[in-house]
N, C-alpha and C positions, 0 to 999 in steps of 0.2 A: 448493649452498646453507648456508652454516654455521650452526650453531645460533646464533647472535648473531641474525642476520637474520631467523630464522624468529622469532624472540622478540620481534624490532621488527615484523614481517607481524602476530604474533598483538595486538602490544600496540595497534597501530594498526586493527585490525578489530573489537577487544574497542570505542575509543576509538567507531569511526565504526556500532557496533548499538548502541551506548548513543545516539547521536543521532538514530540513523531510528528508536529506539522511542518517543522525544520527538516526535518530527513526527508533522503531519497530513496528512492525503489525503483531498482531496474526489472525490467519482465522484458524476459527475449521468446524469440521464436525459431524455428528452421535452423537451430544451431548456431545464433547466433547474425542471420540474414536479416532478423529486423531483432530493435531494440528500442524499448519504451521508458525513457524515465519519468517515474510520476511523484507526489509530494505526497506527505502523509495527510494532507486534506485533498486527496484525490487530481490533485491536477496535471496535468501530461505537460510537461518541462521541455522533453527532446524527445525526436523521433530520430531511429539511423536506419537507414536501408542501405543495407551491403550491393551496392549496385552492379559489382559482377554477378551478385547470386540470380540476380534477375532480368528478363528479357520484357520485350513489351507484350510478348505472348501470354508472360506469366500475371498477367496483371489481377485475374482473380485469386490465382496463390497467394501474389501479396495483400491484398486485400484480406485473407485467412489469415496470414502469419502477424499483418497489424491487429487485429480483432484478438487474437492467440497473445501476442505480447503484453496488450492493453490490460487484458484477463491477469495474464499471470501478476503482472506488475497490482492491479486491482487486490489480487487475492493478497501479495504480502501485507501491501499495506492493512487489510482486513486484521489479518495475522498479528501483526505489528499489535495492533489494537486490541485485540482479543487480550495479548500478553499484559498487555498496561492495564485491564481490568482484574486478570488474575492477580498481578503484583498486587495490585494497591488492594482489593478484596478478600484476596484469599481464595477467589474463586467463587464467593458467594453470588448470585446476582441480586444486581441494586438495580430498581427502575431506576431509565432514563441516564443509564451508563452507556454510552454506543450502542 
């Protein structure tokens, strides 16, 4: 791989990473009782809780579902990052990429 190809790969990676950072990913738990929206930078931008799905006695269950929804969103962002790396590098492992 020559320097020009490496530079093109880096530029493509930067464009795709910028697009990823602007994208939104939604994680859910409890069949949609808890929904968390996260950016491609792993920043939580929105949390929705279906009030009818929980009572005050269900607070522990709600806490578990919030963590599960956050984990779901986190995994979606991680998967999207990996797809970008695979797209740009053709599956080659390159140091410093995500």
